[in-house]
C-alpha positions as CSV (number, residue, x, y, z in Angstrom):
1,M,0.0,0.0,0.0
2,S,1.9,3.0,-1.3
3,R,1.5,6.5,0.1
4,P,-0.3,8.9,-2.2
5,R,2.0,10.9,-4.4
6,T,0.7,14.2,-2.8
7,E,1.8,12.9,0.7
8,A,5.2,12.0,-0.7
9,E,5.7,15.4,-2.1
10,Y,4.5,17.0,1.2
11,L,7.1,14.8,3.0
12,A,9.8,16.0,0.7
13,R,8.9,19.7,1.3
14,L,8.7,19.3,5.1
15,V,11.7,17.1,5.9
16,P,15.2,18.4,5.2
17,P,17.1,16.1,2.7
18,S,19.6,15.2,5.5
19,V,16.8,13.5,7.4
20,A,14.4,12.4,4.7
21,G,15.4,8.8,5.4
22,I,14.6,9.0,9.1
23,G,10.8,9.2,8.7
24,R,8.2,9.6,11.4
25,R,4.6,8.8,12.2
26,R,2.1,10.3,9.7
27,L,2.5,14.0,9.0
28,L,-0.2,16.4,10.0
29,A,-2.5,16.8,7.1
30,G,-2.3,20.0,5.2
31,T,-0.2,23.1,5.4
32,A,-2.6,24.6,7.9
33,G,-1.8,21.9,10.4
34,A,2.0,22.2,9.8
35,G,1.8,26.0,10.1
36,A,-0.1,25.7,13.4
37,L,2.6,23.4,14.7
38,L,5.3,25.9,14.1
39,G,3.7,27.9,16.9
40,T,4.3,25.2,19.4
41,G,7.5,25.0,21.4
42,L,8.5,21.7,19.8
43,L,10.1,22.8,16.5
44,A,11.3,26.0,18.1
45,G,12.8,24.3,21.2
46,C,14.7,26.2,23.8
47,G,18.1,24.7,23.0
48,S,21.0,26.2,21.2
49,D,23.6,25.4,18.6
50,S,26.2,27.1,20.8
51,E,29.2,25.1,22.0
52,S,28.3,22.8,24.9
53,G,28.9,24.1,28.4
54,S,29.0,27.7,27.2
55,S,26.2,28.8,29.5
56,D,26.4,29.1,33.3
57,S,22.6,29.8,33.5
58,K,20.6,28.3,36.3
59,T,18.1,26.9,33.8
60,V,17.8,23.9,31.6
61,S,15.1,23.1,29.0
62,L,13.2,19.8,28.8
63,G,11.2,18.6,25.7
64,S,8.3,16.5,27.1
65,N,5.8,14.2,25.3
66,Q,3.9,13.6,28.5
67,S,0.8,15.6,27.7
68,D,-1.9,13.6,29.5
69,P,-2.8,15.0,32.9
70,T,-1.3,12.4,35.2
71,P,2.1,11.9,33.5
72,K,2.3,15.6,32.9
73,N,1.9,16.2,36.6
74,V,4.6,13.6,37.3
75,I,7.1,15.4,35.1
76,A,6.2,18.8,36.8
77,K,6.8,17.3,40.3
78,I,10.1,15.7,39.2
79,M,11.3,19.0,37.8
80,D,10.3,20.7,41.1
81,G,12.4,18.1,42.9
82,F,15.3,18.8,40.6
83,K,15.1,22.5,41.3
84,S,15.0,21.9,45.1
85,S,18.1,19.7,45.0
86,S,20.2,21.6,42.4
87,G,18.9,25.1,42.3
88,I,18.5,24.8,38.5
89,E,15.1,25.5,37.0
90,A,13.9,23.1,34.3
91,K,11.7,24.8,31.7
92,I,9.3,22.2,30.5
93,N,8.2,22.3,26.8
94,T,5.2,19.9,26.7
95,V,3.8,18.8,23.3
96,D,1.1,16.2,22.8
97,H,2.4,12.7,22.4
98,N,1.6,12.2,18.7
99,T,2.7,15.6,17.5
100,Y,5.9,15.1,19.4
101,Q,6.7,11.9,17.6
102,E,5.5,13.1,14.2
103,N,8.0,15.9,14.3
104,I,10.9,14.5,16.3
105,N,13.3,14.6,13.3
106,N,12.8,18.2,12.5
107,Y,13.0,19.0,16.2
108,L,16.4,17.3,16.7
109,Q,17.8,18.8,13.5
110,G,16.9,22.3,14.6
111,K,17.4,23.8,18.1
112,P,16.0,21.2,20.4
113,D,15.6,21.5,24.2
114,D,18.7,20.6,26.2
115,V,17.1,17.3,27.3
116,F,14.2,15.5,25.6
117,M,12.1,12.6,26.4
118,W,12.3,9.5,24.2
119,F,12.5,5.7,24.0
120,A,15.1,3.1,24.7
121,G,16.3,0.5,22.2
122,Y,16.2,0.8,18.5
123,R,14.7,4.3,18.5
124,M,17.4,5.6,20.8
125,R,20.2,3.9,18.8
126,F,18.8,5.3,15.5
127,F,19.1,9.0,16.6
128,A,22.4,8.4,18.3
129,A,23.9,6.9,15.1
130,K,22.6,9.9,13.2
131,G,24.6,12.2,15.5
132,L,21.4,13.8,16.9
133,A,21.9,13.0,20.5
134,G,24.6,13.7,23.1
135,D,26.9,11.1,24.8
136,V,25.8,10.7,28.5
137,S,28.2,7.8,29.4
138,D,29.7,9.9,32.2
139,V,26.2,10.4,33.7
140,W,25.9,6.6,33.9
141,G,29.0,6.5,36.0
142,K,27.1,8.5,38.6
143,L,23.9,6.4,38.5
144,S,22.9,3.5,40.7
145,G,19.9,1.3,41.0
146,L,19.7,0.7,37.2
147,S,20.1,-2.9,36.0
148,D,22.5,-4.1,33.3
149,A,19.5,-4.8,31.1
150,F,18.5,-1.1,31.4
151,K,22.0,0.0,30.6
152,K,22.1,-2.3,27.5
153,A,18.8,-0.7,26.3
154,S,20.4,2.7,26.8
155,T,23.6,1.9,24.8
156,G,24.2,3.0,21.2
157,D,25.9,1.0,18.5
158,D,29.2,2.6,19.4
159,G,29.1,1.3,23.0
160,K,28.3,4.7,24.6
161,Q,25.2,5.5,26.6
162,Y,22.7,8.0,25.1
163,F,19.7,7.4,27.3
164,V,18.6,7.4,30.9
165,P,15.6,5.2,31.7
166,S,12.9,6.4,34.0
167,S,10.0,4.0,33.6
168,Y,8.6,1.0,31.8
169,Y,5.3,-0.7,31.4
170,P,4.0,-4.0,30.0
171,W,1.3,-4.6,27.5
172,A,-1.4,-7.0,28.6
173,V,-5.2,-7.7,28.3
174,F,-7.0,-5.5,30.9
175,Y,-10.4,-6.1,32.3
176,R,-12.7,-5.0,35.2
177,K,-12.9,-7.6,37.9
178,S,-16.5,-6.7,38.8
179,V,-17.7,-7.2,35.3
180,W,-16.0,-10.6,35.1
181,K,-17.4,-11.6,38.4
182,Q,-20.9,-10.5,37.3
183,Y,-20.8,-12.8,34.3
184,G,-18.6,-15.6,35.6
185,Y,-15.8,-15.1,33.1
186,E,-12.5,-16.9,33.6
187,V,-9.0,-15.9,32.3
188,P,-8.3,-17.8,29.0
189,T,-5.0,-19.6,28.6
190,T,-5.4,-20.6,24.9
191,L,-6.6,-18.9,21.8
192,D,-9.7,-21.1,21.6
193,Q,-10.7,-20.1,25.1
194,F,-10.1,-16.5,24.3
195,N,-12.4,-16.7,21.2
196,A,-15.0,-18.6,23.2
197,L,-14.9,-15.9,25.9
198,G,-15.3,-13.1,23.3
199,A,-18.3,-14.9,21.8
200,Q,-19.9,-15.1,25.2
201,M,-19.2,-11.4,25.9
202,K,-21.0,-10.6,22.7
203,K,-24.0,-12.6,23.8
204,D,-23.9,-10.7,27.1
205,G,-24.1,-7.4,25.3
206,L,-20.5,-6.3,25.6
207,S,-17.9,-5.3,23.0
208,P,-15.5,-8.1,23.8
209,I,-12.3,-6.2,23.0
210,A,-12.1,-2.4,23.3
211,F,-10.1,-1.2,20.3
212,A,-9.0,2.1,18.8
213,D,-6.5,3.0,16.1
214,K,-7.2,6.7,15.1
215,D,-3.6,7.6,16.1
216,G,-2.1,4.7,14.2
217,W,0.0,3.1,16.9
218,P,-2.4,1.0,19.1
219,A,-2.8,-1.7,16.3
220,M,0.9,-2.2,16.4
221,G,0.5,-3.7,19.9
222,T,-2.0,-6.2,18.5
223,F,0.4,-7.2,15.7
224,D,3.3,-7.5,18.1
225,I,1.6,-9.9,20.5
226,L,0.1,-12.1,17.8
227,N,3.5,-12.3,16.0
228,L,5.2,-13.1,19.3
229,R,2.6,-15.8,20.0
230,V,2.5,-17.3,16.5
231,N,6.1,-17.1,15.5
232,G,8.1,-16.4,18.7
233,Y,10.4,-13.6,19.8
234,Q,13.4,-14.2,17.5
235,F,11.3,-14.1,14.3
236,H,9.5,-11.0,15.6
237,V,12.7,-9.0,16.2
238,D,14.2,-10.3,12.9
239,L,11.1,-9.2,11.0
240,M,11.3,-5.8,12.6
241,A,15.0,-5.5,11.6
242,G,14.2,-6.3,8.0
243,K,15.8,-9.7,8.0
244,E,12.6,-11.7,7.4
245,S,10.1,-11.4,4.6
246,W,6.6,-10.0,5.2
247,T,5.3,-12.3,2.4
248,S,6.3,-15.4,4.4
249,D,3.6,-17.9,5.5
250,K,4.5,-17.0,9.1
251,V,3.4,-13.4,8.7
252,K,0.3,-14.4,6.7
253,K,-0.6,-16.6,9.6
254,V,-0.4,-13.6,12.0
255,F,-2.9,-11.6,9.8
256,D,-5.1,-14.7,9.4
257,T,-5.3,-15.1,13.2
258,W,-6.0,-11.4,13.6
259,R,-8.7,-11.6,11.0
260,G,-10.4,-14.3,13.0
261,L,-10.3,-12.0,16.1
262,L,-11.6,-8.8,14.4
263,P,-15.3,-9.6,14.9
264,L,-14.6,-9.4,18.6
265,H,-13.0,-5.9,18.3
266,Q,-15.0,-2.7,19.0
267,P,-16.2,-1.5,15.6
268,D,-15.2,1.8,13.9
269,S,-11.8,1.8,15.6
270,L,-10.2,4.1,13.1
271,G,-12.3,7.0,14.4
272,R,-11.5,6.4,18.0
273,T,-8.6,7.4,20.3
274,W,-7.1,5.0,22.8
275,Q,-8.5,7.1,25.6
276,E,-12.1,6.7,24.2
277,A,-11.6,3.0,24.0
278,A,-10.4,2.9,27.6
279,Q,-13.5,4.8,28.6
280,S,-15.6,2.0,27.1
281,L,-13.8,-0.4,29.5
282,Q,-14.2,2.1,32.3
283,Q,-17.9,2.4,31.6
284,K,-18.3,-1.5,31.6
285,K,-19.3,-1.5,27.9
286,S,-16.3,-3.6,26.8
287,G,-15.0,-6.7,28.4
288,M,-11.3,-6.5,27.6
289,Y,-8.6,-4.1,26.3
290,L,-5.2,-5.0,25.0
291,L,-3.0,-2.0,25.9
292,G,-0.1,-0.8,28.0
293,L,-0.3,-0.3,31.8
294,F,-0.9,3.4,31.1
295,V,-4.6,2.5,30.5
296,A,-4.9,2.9,34.3
297,Q,-4.6,6.6,33.9
298,Q,-8.2,6.6,32.6
299,F,-9.6,5.2,35.8
300,S,-10.2,6.8,39.2
301,N,-8.3,5.6,42.2
302,D,-11.3,3.5,43.4
303,E,-11.8,2.1,39.9
304,Q,-8.1,1.0,39.7
305,D,-8.8,-1.5,42.4
306,D,-11.3,-3.0,40.1
307,L,-8.7,-3.2,37.2
308,D,-6.8,-6.5,36.5
309,F,-5.1,-8.0,33.5
310,F,-3.7,-11.2,32.0
311,T,-1.0,-11.8,29.4
312,F,-2.4,-12.7,26.0
313,P,-2.9,-16.4,25.8
314,E,-0.7,-18.9,24.0
315,I,-1.4,-19.8,20.4
316,D,1.4,-22.3,19.8
317,P,2.2,-24.5,22.8
318,S,5.8,-24.9,21.6
319,I,6.2,-21.1,21.8
320,G,4.1,-20.4,24.9
321,A,3.0,-17.0,26.3
322,K,6.1,-15.7,28.1
323,A,7.2,-13.0,25.6
324,L,5.7,-9.5,25.8
325,D,6.0,-5.9,24.9
326,A,7.4,-3.8,27.8
327,P,8.6,-0.4,26.4
328,I,11.1,1.7,28.3
329,D,10.7,5.5,28.5
330,G,13.3,8.0,29.6
331,Y,15.5,11.0,28.6
332,M,18.2,11.9,26.1
333,M,20.4,14.9,25.7
334,A,20.6,17.1,22.6
335,R,23.8,16.9,20.6
336,K,24.6,20.6,21.6
337,P,22.7,21.6,24.6
338,K,22.9,25.2,25.7
339,S,24.4,24.0,29.0
340,E,25.8,20.5,28.9
341,A,26.6,20.7,32.6
342,N,23.0,21.5,33.5
343,A,21.6,19.0,31.1
344,K,23.8,16.2,32.6
345,K,22.8,17.3,36.2
346,L,19.1,16.9,35.1
347,L,19.8,13.5,33.6
348,E,21.5,12.4,36.8
349,F,18.5,13.5,38.8
350,V,15.8,11.9,36.6
351,G,17.7,8.6,36.8
352,S,17.9,8.8,40.6
353,K,16.0,7.0,43.4
354,E,14.5,10.4,44.4
355,A,12.9,11.0,41.0
356,A,11.6,7.5,40.8
357,E,9.9,7.8,44.2
358,I,8.2,11.0,43.1
359,G,6.8,9.1,40.1
360,V,5.7,6.1,42.3
361,K,3.6,8.4,44.5
362,I,1.7,10.1,41.6
363,D,1.3,7.7,38.8
364,P,-0.2,4.3,39.4
365,A,0.1,3.4,35.7
366,T,3.8,3.0,35.4
367,L,6.8,1.1,36.9
368,V,10.0,2.9,37.8
369,A,13.3,1.8,36.4
370,N,15.4,2.5,39.5
371,S,15.4,-0.6,41.7
372,Q,16.5,1.4,44.8
373,A,13.2,3.3,44.9
374,D,10.7,2.6,47.6
375,T,7.9,0.7,45.7
376,S,5.9,-0.2,48.8
377,G,3.4,2.3,47.6
378,Y,2.8,0.3,44.3
379,T,-0.8,-0.6,43.8
380,A,-1.8,-4.3,43.4
381,L,-1.9,-3.6,39.6
382,Q,1.7,-2.2,39.6
383,K,3.0,-5.1,41.7
384,K,1.4,-7.6,39.3
385,A,2.8,-5.8,36.3
386,A,6.3,-5.8,37.8
387,E,6.0,-9.5,38.4
388,L,4.8,-10.1,34.8
389,V,7.8,-8.3,33.4
390,G,10.1,-10.1,35.8
391,S,8.8,-13.5,34.6
392,A,9.0,-12.7,30.9
393,T,11.4,-14.9,28.9
394,E,11.8,-12.2,26.2
395,I,10.8,-8.5,26.1
396,A,10.2,-6.5,23.0
397,Q,10.1,-2.7,23.0
398,F,7.0,-2.2,20.8
399,L,6.8,-2.3,17.0
400,D,7.6,1.3,16.2
401,R,10.5,1.2,18.7
402,D,11.9,-2.1,17.4
403,T,12.2,-1.1,13.7
404,R,13.2,1.9,11.6
405,P,11.1,4.9,12.4
406,D,10.4,5.6,8.7
407,F,9.2,2.0,8.1
408,A,6.9,2.1,11.1
409,S,5.4,5.5,10.2
410,T,5.1,5.5,6.5
411,V,4.5,1.8,5.9
412,I,3.2,-0.1,8.9
413,I,0.7,2.4,10.2
414,P,-1.2,2.8,7.0
415,A,-0.9,-1.0,6.3
416,L,-2.4,-2.0,9.6
417,Q,-5.2,0.5,9.2
418,Q,-5.9,-0.8,5.7
419,F,-6.0,-4.3,7.1
420,I,-8.6,-3.2,9.7
421,K,-10.7,-1.7,6.9
422,N,-10.2,-4.7,4.6
423,P,-8.9,-7.8,6.3
424,N,-9.6,-10.1,3.3
425,D,-6.6,-9.2,1.0
426,V,-3.7,-10.5,3.1
427,D,-1.6,-11.4,0.1
428,G,-1.9,-7.9,-1.4
429,L,-1.2,-6.4,2.0
430,V,2.0,-8.3,2.8
431,N,3.3,-7.9,-0.8
432,S,2.9,-4.1,-0.5
433,I,4.6,-4.1,2.9
434,E,7.5,-6.2,1.6
435,N,8.1,-4.1,-1.5
436,Q,8.2,-0.9,0.6
437,K,10.4,-2.6,3.2
438,K,13.0,-3.5,0.6
439,S,13.1,0.1,-0.6
440,I,13.5,1.5,2.9
441,F,15.9,-1.0,4.4
442,T,18.3,-0.8,1.4
443,S,18.3,3.0,1.2
């Protein structure tokens, strides 16, 4: 499924030639949307191209994608803690999550904030390799409480660290305990049981699976989990790396399995945001929702006690159900921050036990990366999520974090949305994806 020529021309106009190969999630439609975006702080960041360390200012700027109320409050409180401990004020430049990701390339090429929020793994390594991020290896020398696994996820291809992790969260199938108790539902452990449960939920007047894909990324989670269950972790990461063919029978089986599940999904998903889908679960109109732990942000404190989850059931007994998506969020430094010293002080703080404990107190929908933090305040949901991640045999970062950004944004998002609209042409779908993959991965 090729992009319309007009969109390709728009991409060429908006993205500098030096980063045209980087890509992003879908561009804002029309020049009016792009023009309006120029008024946000994102493209105009507070950073500078001056030599690092040239400023002795008591300020540092932070580019944040945490725009929903709860995580936005967490960042504000952490920055308050940073000011109290260092005397340095962090000026927060918050941009809504999707706009942030859609424009990250232009942002980093221009004058970004001194520190910016981003993702571990492939996405971090990609920008580090492009020279769009600063080396923070010396910061890691001052950090404690972060595991070797987190350090590996923060390390670029050159062996240096470019990322400081702050939190992570697993994807799972969420449900309300009161609803399941009312109807006598039990957690399924096989795909057949999952399908039978969905059929019963339909009879009981529920949408079995809350679902939304207006923003393009939620469907990636469904593809991830089905591919992990059908084909296993190694095939999944190799497919994301461009090493396996999308036209293989293995990939076709993923889409065939998904097609069988689509009747259980909430209809009209392409016009619905993930928050709206979460509200259908909150309002007891849907029986289940496959999403990240952040779904808890859409529930009140009392309702969170009624929220539970299970990992997606096994499809192939030889593969099992131990692999999952558990993306890591955190911070990176611009390649030329206005004050490198202040930026690194901020990174040292956000990776600290103190910052982690601020997050624990405020946000029940995340897990902190620092193992030294007091997590006695974790809710039952958080404790169970931490145990789930701890018991996983393999952990993926999420589709658009495990592959090239341009492939995820310009090929996979429209392909999965096309599949949702027309699930009956799997051969045409995978052929289109493979042809575009070859072009992108060989460029």
